[in-house]
Residue, then its C-alpha position, 0 to 999 in steps of 0.5 A: m112826369r112831375h108834380v108841379y102844383s096843388g090847389k084847393v081842388r086840383d093836382v097838376y102834373e107836367l107831362d112835357a114842355d107843352r102839356l099838363l095833366f090835371v087830376t081833380s081831387d075830391r077835396i072841397s073848400a069853403f071860405d078859402v079853407v079846405m075841409a078835412e073830409p073829401i066829397p066822394d066822386k066830386g072830382r069825377v063830377l067836375t071833370a065830367v061837367t067840364a068835358f061836357w061844356a067844352s064840347e057844347l061851347a067849342g064854337v065860342a072860343p078854343n079851350h085847353i083840353v087835349e084829351v079827357g083821361v090819362p094819356a097812354g104811357a104816363d107813369l102815374a106811380e112815379v108821382g104817387l097816383d093810383a090808376a083807379y083813382a085817376e080814372g074819370r078825374s083826369m084830363v090832359v091840357r095845353k099849357a096857357d099864359m093865364i090872364p090875371i083876372e077872374c072872368i065872372v058873369r052874372g045873370y042874376l043878383s046874388g052872392s057878393a053882388w047882392a051884398e054890394y047892391k044892398r049897400s050902394s045900388t051898384m054891382h062891381g061899381q056899376s049902377l043898377p036900377a033901384g028896387l031889385r030883389q035878391s035873386e032877381k034876373l038882371p036885364e042882361p048878363v053882366f061881365t063882373p071881373s075880380t082880382k085873382a088873389t094869390s092869398g086871401h080873397d079875390q076882390n070884385i073890380s070894375f071893368e075899367e079896373a080890369t083894363g088897367i090890369v090886362g089892357g083894354k084889348v084883352a079885357s074886351a076879348a075876355r068879356e066877349i068870350a065870357l058873356e057868350a059862353y055864359k049865354l049859350g050855357s044858360v040856354r042849354a041849362a034852361e032846357r034841363g030846368i036849371i038856372i045858371a045864376d052866375t059863373k066864373f071862367e079862367l082864360g089864358f093865351i094858347d098860341g096867341e089866342l085867348a082860350i077857356c081854361d080850367e073848369i067850365l060851368t061846374p058846380d064849383s065855379s057856378r051857382f045853379w038853381p032849379a028853375s021850378q023853385w026860383e022866385p025873386g026875393t028868395v034864395p033858391p036851393s042850389f046844386d053847388k056847395q052853398p048848403l055846405r057853406d050854410w051848414l058851416e055858418a050855422t056852426g058859428w065857425d070863425k072861418a079860420p083853420p081848422p074847420p069843423a068836421l063835416p057830419p056824414e049826412v052833410v058829406q053825402s048830401t053834398r055829393a048827391r047835389y054834385v051828381d044831380a047837377y051833372e045828370r040834369l045838365t047832361g041828361l046822362s047817368f053819372d054811373e056811366w062816367p069812368n068809375g062814376g059809381q065806385r068812389s075810390r079814394p087816393p092813398s092820401e087826401a093830404r096833398g095840396a090841402 
């Protein structure tokens, strides 16, 4: 077992030639900068939500999850992991040949899509009807890919540009999987009073078949709104990290490291939104998830920051 990569949120370890161990930290990023303060239990929430959706969407496409939890016999100490910390935030996954585009699906006009629409009445270069309002539901969910930047920001691209990157056959298959997963997820979430405004999927090939990888319909990869508070022309409150972004914007921060220190109330309110999203989506108590109520921390939150 060896540490191979740390991203903004996940630490990745190689178990053998075919399998990786994903450990989801409590780190949180905004505007591509990792905050100094972790959000307690965030990694467990993301793991729990992903495990839930992997089961719900199993009929859409395969996914890369082998098992949730630390595999028997894994020596966590050799890579500096505490067993209590890893509990509830770890999953064993198959290695995949990832495709180099982000598979985004939008069902509502928000975020960068709204900004583009205001400028040009388009979304990822596609024309939209005139007169749409912010947060408006689109006539049909739309596959709106982006680049997968190794540094800086991802760039929104058209479907035609995506085909130039991965080829027409792969782009079409990715669009079909992403749209179907979004539609089924949206129906399930609506039953719980949540709108999934948009989401991002990561896809990769396993044994020659396109599979859903990484996180699935989590508060980090999706924009969740309470259905009871949605109204076109307004920005509904969200269950994701948008309130954190709003707080950062209000400070006048220039979005370059280092970020401002997060006050305790921002940390705790952000945690509450993540936990609330899990419990609403699944109908389960987060306290029943492994270590869900303990909020243990790793020896150091610095790895991968």
